[in-house]
N, CA, C and O atoms as CSV, one atom per row, in Angstrom:
chain,resi,resn,atom,element,x,y,z
A,1,MET,N,N,34.314,-57.411,39.622
A,1,MET,CA,C,34.584,-56.798,38.148
A,1,MET,C,C,35.332,-55.177,38.892
A,1,MET,O,O,34.589,-54.234,39.165
A,2,GLU,N,N,36.405,-55.131,39.057
A,2,GLU,CA,C,36.588,-53.525,39.342
A,2,GLU,C,C,37.880,-53.039,38.247
A,2,GLU,O,O,38.843,-53.764,37.995
A,3,THR,N,N,37.689,-51.807,37.731
A,3,THR,CA,C,38.618,-51.048,36.973
A,3,THR,C,C,38.909,-50.053,37.494
A,3,THR,O,O,38.016,-49.364,37.986
A,4,LYS,N,N,40.652,-49.532,37.576
A,4,LYS,CA,C,41.064,-48.554,38.316
A,4,LYS,C,C,41.261,-47.138,37.323
A,4,LYS,O,O,42.175,-47.093,36.499
A,5,ILE,N,N,40.555,-46.309,37.457
A,5,ILE,CA,C,40.521,-45.060,36.809
A,5,ILE,C,C,41.052,-43.763,37.804
A,5,ILE,O,O,40.375,-43.196,38.662
A,6,SER,N,N,42.487,-43.468,37.419
A,6,SER,CA,C,43.007,-42.764,38.471
A,6,SER,C,C,42.678,-42.921,39.745
A,6,SER,O,O,42.773,-44.117,40.022
A,7,ASN,N,N,42.368,-42.346,40.571
A,7,ASN,CA,C,42.270,-42.518,42.438
A,7,ASN,C,C,40.885,-42.972,42.569
A,7,ASN,O,O,40.301,-42.950,43.652
A,8,SER,N,N,40.290,-43.431,41.355
A,8,SER,CA,C,38.813,-43.911,41.404
A,8,SER,C,C,38.512,-45.385,40.951
A,8,SER,O,O,39.311,-45.835,40.129
A,9,SER,N,N,37.561,-46.153,41.323
A,9,SER,CA,C,37.680,-47.281,40.504
A,9,SER,C,C,35.948,-47.785,40.115
A,9,SER,O,O,34.993,-47.390,40.783
A,10,VAL,N,N,35.855,-48.481,39.215
A,10,VAL,CA,C,34.433,-48.522,38.489
A,10,VAL,C,C,34.288,-50.361,38.971
A,10,VAL,O,O,35.021,-51.203,38.452
A,11,CYS,N,N,33.326,-50.681,39.923
A,11,CYS,CA,C,33.041,-51.772,39.843
A,11,CYS,C,C,31.425,-51.685,39.976
A,11,CYS,O,O,30.793,-50.631,40.048
A,12,GLN,N,N,30.779,-53.225,39.997
A,12,GLN,CA,C,29.583,-53.698,40.079
A,12,GLN,C,C,29.137,-54.028,41.612
A,12,GLN,O,O,29.729,-54.894,42.257
A,13,ILE,N,N,28.271,-53.429,42.042
A,13,ILE,CA,C,28.068,-53.982,43.472
A,13,ILE,C,C,26.435,-54.186,43.620
A,13,ILE,O,O,25.788,-53.486,42.840
A,14,ASN,N,N,25.901,-54.777,44.233
A,14,ASN,CA,C,24.843,-55.272,45.080
A,14,ASN,C,C,23.755,-54.097,44.947
A,14,ASN,O,O,23.979,-53.064,45.578
A,15,ILE,N,N,22.984,-54.157,44.431
A,15,ILE,CA,C,22.001,-52.730,44.324
A,15,ILE,C,C,21.414,-52.695,45.964
A,15,ILE,O,O,21.201,-51.583,46.447
A,16,ASN,N,N,21.211,-53.673,46.633
A,16,ASN,CA,C,20.713,-54.020,48.046
A,16,ASN,C,C,21.646,-53.378,48.875
A,16,ASN,O,O,21.398,-53.223,50.070
A,17,ASP,N,N,22.932,-52.901,48.254
A,17,ASP,CA,C,24.059,-52.318,49.197
A,17,ASP,C,C,23.953,-51.113,49.132
A,17,ASP,O,O,24.674,-50.411,49.842
A,18,VAL,N,N,23.006,-50.541,48.244
A,18,VAL,CA,C,23.057,-49.082,47.812
A,18,VAL,C,C,21.928,-48.184,48.495
A,18,VAL,O,O,20.706,-48.292,48.393
A,19,GLU,N,N,22.523,-47.467,49.064
A,19,GLU,CA,C,21.348,-46.613,49.925
A,19,GLU,C,C,21.478,-44.848,49.584
A,19,GLU,O,O,22.501,-44.245,49.258
A,20,VAL,N,N,20.460,-44.434,49.729
A,20,VAL,CA,C,20.292,-42.667,49.481
A,20,VAL,C,C,20.253,-42.271,51.040
A,20,VAL,O,O,19.379,-42.743,51.767
A,21,SER,N,N,21.324,-41.304,51.570
A,21,SER,CA,C,21.098,-40.898,52.939
A,21,SER,C,C,19.894,-40.110,53.313
A,21,SER,O,O,19.338,-39.260,52.618
A,22,GLU,N,N,19.643,-40.417,54.235
A,22,GLU,CA,C,18.531,-39.348,54.934
A,22,GLU,C,C,18.624,-37.865,54.861
A,22,GLU,O,O,17.672,-37.086,54.844
A,23,VAL,N,N,19.885,-37.573,54.821
A,23,VAL,CA,C,20.193,-35.870,54.306
A,23,VAL,C,C,19.598,-35.594,52.536
A,23,VAL,O,O,19.018,-34.656,51.989
A,24,THR,N,N,19.992,-36.655,52.163
A,24,THR,CA,C,19.435,-36.522,50.600
A,24,THR,C,C,17.973,-36.541,50.292
A,24,THR,O,O,17.386,-35.764,49.539
A,25,LYS,N,N,17.480,-37.497,50.949
A,25,LYS,CA,C,16.098,-37.490,51.153
A,25,LYS,C,C,15.122,-36.379,51.376
A,25,LYS,O,O,14.062,-36.091,50.821
A,26,SER,N,N,15.889,-35.774,52.485
A,26,SER,CA,C,14.943,-34.908,52.980
A,26,SER,C,C,15.361,-33.248,52.393
A,26,SER,O,O,14.834,-32.245,52.874
A,27,ILE,N,N,16.177,-33.215,51.518
A,27,ILE,CA,C,16.599,-32.012,50.737
A,27,ILE,C,C,16.212,-32.383,49.262
A,27,ILE,O,O,16.150,-31.422,48.496
A,28,TYR,N,N,15.997,-33.372,48.845
A,28,TYR,CA,C,15.652,-33.592,47.166
A,28,TYR,C,C,14.176,-33.854,47.158
A,28,TYR,O,O,13.596,-34.580,47.966
A,29,ASP,N,N,13.573,-33.136,46.082
A,29,ASP,CA,C,12.309,-32.745,45.918
A,29,ASP,C,C,11.797,-33.977,45.034
A,29,ASP,O,O,11.752,-33.595,43.865
A,30,TYR,N,N,11.426,-35.204,45.143
A,30,TYR,CA,C,10.992,-35.897,44.313
A,30,TYR,C,C,9.461,-35.562,43.746
A,30,TYR,O,O,9.339,-36.029,42.614
A,31,SER,N,N,8.788,-35.183,44.007
A,31,SER,CA,C,7.227,-34.808,44.202
A,31,SER,C,C,7.149,-34.383,42.624
A,31,SER,O,O,6.140,-34.895,42.140
A,32,ASN,N,N,7.816,-33.682,41.741
A,32,ASN,CA,C,7.574,-33.182,40.651
A,32,ASN,C,C,8.516,-33.948,39.828
A,32,ASN,O,O,8.925,-33.406,38.801
A,33,ARG,N,N,8.873,-34.990,40.090
A,33,ARG,CA,C,9.976,-35.474,39.179
A,33,ARG,C,C,9.699,-37.059,38.540
A,33,ARG,O,O,10.564,-37.804,38.080
A,34,GLU,N,N,8.277,-37.325,38.653
A,34,GLU,CA,C,7.664,-38.414,38.360
A,34,GLU,C,C,7.714,-38.945,36.940
A,34,GLU,O,O,8.055,-40.082,36.616
A,35,ASP,N,N,7.268,-37.809,36.012
A,35,ASP,CA,C,7.571,-38.312,34.471
A,35,ASP,C,C,9.199,-38.585,34.154
A,35,ASP,O,O,9.665,-39.404,33.362
A,36,GLU,N,N,9.963,-37.583,35.079
A,36,GLU,CA,C,11.486,-37.814,34.424
A,36,GLU,C,C,11.943,-39.518,35.148
A,36,GLU,O,O,12.807,-40.290,34.732
A,37,ILE,N,N,11.242,-39.645,36.037
A,37,ILE,CA,C,12.034,-41.317,36.971
A,37,ILE,C,C,11.125,-42.261,36.035
A,37,ILE,O,O,11.701,-43.310,35.746
A,38,THR,N,N,10.149,-42.154,35.630
A,38,THR,CA,C,9.610,-42.987,34.460
A,38,THR,C,C,10.120,-43.238,33.185
A,38,THR,O,O,10.161,-44.293,32.552
A,39,ALA,N,N,10.533,-42.025,32.879
A,39,ALA,CA,C,11.396,-42.249,31.331
A,39,ALA,C,C,12.543,-42.831,31.850
A,39,ALA,O,O,12.974,-43.755,31.160
A,40,LEU,N,N,13.243,-42.543,32.974
A,40,LEU,CA,C,14.631,-43.170,33.129
A,40,LEU,C,C,14.696,-44.877,33.514
A,40,LEU,O,O,15.611,-45.664,33.274
A,41,VAL,N,N,13.397,-45.127,34.188
A,41,VAL,CA,C,13.096,-46.777,34.268
A,41,VAL,C,C,13.137,-47.460,33.172
A,41,VAL,O,O,13.820,-48.442,32.879
A,42,GLU,N,N,12.125,-46.702,32.401
A,42,GLU,CA,C,11.845,-47.381,31.019
A,42,GLU,C,C,13.186,-47.181,30.088
A,42,GLU,O,O,13.247,-48.031,29.199
A,43,SER,N,N,14.162,-46.338,30.097
A,43,SER,CA,C,15.324,-46.257,29.125
A,43,SER,C,C,16.325,-47.521,30.104
A,43,SER,O,O,16.707,-48.591,29.630
A,44,ILE,N,N,16.521,-47.167,31.167
A,44,ILE,CA,C,17.334,-48.356,31.466
A,44,ILE,C,C,16.776,-49.588,31.347
A,44,ILE,O,O,17.703,-50.318,30.997
A,45,GLY,N,N,15.731,-50.262,31.446
A,45,GLY,CA,C,14.848,-51.266,31.216
A,45,GLY,C,C,15.145,-51.888,29.801
A,45,GLY,O,O,15.133,-53.099,29.581
A,46,SER,N,N,15.468,-50.707,28.676
A,46,SER,CA,C,15.489,-51.177,27.481
A,46,SER,C,C,16.790,-51.082,26.784
A,46,SER,O,O,17.064,-51.698,25.754
A,47,ILE,N,N,17.641,-50.199,27.468
A,47,ILE,CA,C,18.937,-50.039,26.566
A,47,ILE,C,C,20.152,-50.303,27.820
A,47,ILE,O,O,21.351,-50.355,27.545
A,48,GLY,N,N,19.651,-50.445,29.118
A,48,GLY,CA,C,20.767,-50.251,30.098
A,48,GLY,C,C,21.160,-48.792,30.590
A,48,GLY,O,O,20.974,-47.807,29.877
A,49,GLN,N,N,21.688,-48.728,31.793
A,49,GLN,CA,C,22.224,-47.867,32.479
A,49,GLN,C,C,23.485,-46.987,31.801
A,49,GLN,O,O,24.606,-47.400,32.095
A,50,LYS,N,N,23.426,-46.092,31.130
A,50,LYS,CA,C,24.685,-45.520,30.242
A,50,LYS,C,C,25.331,-44.681,31.212
A,50,LYS,O,O,26.444,-44.261,30.896
A,51,GLN,N,N,24.835,-44.332,32.391
A,51,GLN,CA,C,25.948,-43.308,33.195
A,51,GLN,C,C,25.765,-44.013,34.551
A,51,GLN,O,O,24.667,-44.121,35.098
A,52,PRO,N,N,26.924,-44.486,35.054
A,52,PRO,CA,C,26.747,-45.006,36.456
A,52,PRO,C,C,26.786,-43.744,37.424
A,52,PRO,O,O,27.275,-42.616,37.365
A,53,ILE,N,N,25.795,-44.706,38.640
A,53,ILE,CA,C,25.577,-43.700,39.718
A,53,ILE,C,C,26.942,-43.470,40.529
A,53,ILE,O,O,27.642,-44.481,40.593
A,54,ILE,N,N,27.358,-42.527,41.048
A,54,ILE,CA,C,28.612,-42.166,41.837
A,54,ILE,C,C,28.179,-42.404,43.601
A,54,ILE,O,O,27.477,-41.737,44.361
A,55,VAL,N,N,28.887,-43.542,43.765
A,55,VAL,CA,C,28.860,-43.683,45.306
A,55,VAL,C,C,30.091,-43.816,46.240
A,55,VAL,O,O,31.241,-43.841,45.801
A,56,ILE,N,N,29.753,-43.906,47.654
A,56,ILE,CA,C,30.704,-43.615,48.366
A,56,ILE,C,C,30.653,-44.733,49.356
A,56,ILE,O,O,29.514,-45.000,49.739
A,57,GLU,N,N,31.734,-45.531,49.918
A,57,GLU,CA,C,31.523,-46.750,50.562
A,57,GLU,C,C,31.450,-46.171,52.028
A,57,GLU,O,O,32.301,-45.412,52.492
A,58,ASN,N,N,30.317,-46.625,52.712
A,58,ASN,CA,C,30.096,-46.246,54.254
A,58,ASN,C,C,29.709,-47.544,55.154
A,58,ASN,O,O,28.584,-47.999,54.950
A,59,ASP,N,N,30.500,-48.172,56.106
A,59,ASP,CA,C,29.978,-49.109,56.722
A,59,ASP,C,C,29.635,-50.397,55.872
A,59,ASP,O,O,28.566,-50.990,56.017
A,60,LYS,N,N,30.347,-50.686,55.218
A,60,LYS,CA,C,29.824,-52.045,54.173
A,60,LYS,C,C,28.807,-51.938,53.425
A,60,LYS,O,O,28.425,-52.984,52.901
A,61,LYS,N,N,27.913,-50.452,53.079
A,61,LYS,CA,C,27.041,-49.530,52.085
A,61,LYS,C,C,27.665,-48.769,51.124
A,61,LYS,O,O,28.873,-48.584,50.979
A,62,TYR,N,N,26.838,-48.385,50.545
A,62,TYR,CA,C,27.338,-47.441,49.595
A,62,TYR,C,C,26.076,-46.115,49.539
A,62,TYR,O,O,24.869,-46.322,49.416
A,63,LEU,N,N,26.562,-45.119,49.631
A,63,LEU,CA,C,25.801,-44.235,49.803
A,63,LEU,C,C,25.731,-43.484,48.272
A,63,LEU,O,O,26.734,-43.691,47.588
A,64,VAL,N,N,24.919,-42.835,47.795
A,64,VAL,CA,C,24.549,-42.154,46.488
A,64,VAL,C,C,24.984,-40.989,46.702
A,64,VAL,O,O,24.499,-40.315,47.610
A,65,LEU,N,N,26.000,-40.513,45.895
A,65,LEU,CA,C,26.666,-39.144,45.657
A,65,LEU,C,C,25.973,-38.224,44.680
A,65,LEU,O,O,25.718,-37.030,44.834
A,66,ASP,N,N,25.698,-39.058,43.572
A,66,ASP,CA,C,25.183,-38.525,42.192
A,66,ASP,C,C,24.525,-39.970,41.315
A,66,ASP,O,O,24.835,-41.152,41.173
A,67,GLY,N,N,23.677,-39.238,40.957
A,67,GLY,CA,C,22.831,-40.244,40.123
A,67,GLY,C,C,21.229,-40.854,41.179
A,67,GLY,O,O,20.684,-41.951,41.056
A,68,VAL,N,N,20.922,-40.009,41.901
A,68,VAL,CA,C,19.653,-40.562,42.764
A,68,VAL,C,C,18.534,-40.965,42.079
A,68,VAL,O,O,17.889,-41.970,42.377
A,69,LEU,N,N,18.274,-40.212,41.161
A,69,LEU,CA,C,17.075,-40.678,40.302
A,69,LEU,C,C,17.187,-42.083,39.649
A,69,LEU,O,O,16.211,-42.798,39.418
A,70,ARG,N,N,18.403,-42.387,39.393
A,70,ARG,CA,C,18.746,-43.700,38.724
A,70,ARG,C,C,19.039,-44.581,39.643
A,70,ARG,O,O,18.920,-45.743,39.255
A,71,GLY,N,N,19.453,-44.413,40.954
A,71,GLY,CA,C,19.632,-45.588,41.874
A,71,GLY,C,C,18.506,-46.028,42.772
A,71,GLY,O,O,18.657,-46.991,43.525
């Protein structure tokens, strides 16, 4: 499923193809976000993901640009 939106496209991709870059992992502080992450997991589980993550394709993988907590 792919929908063109201006210069962007919306599509479903396999979660196994999504990665968080090492740079993002090194600068993003997850330690104090456990409650927020838990709430996101519960919300996505019950009503689905309302806002998609933003990714860029890189060597047949997709790096997360926005939505690290949701990815």
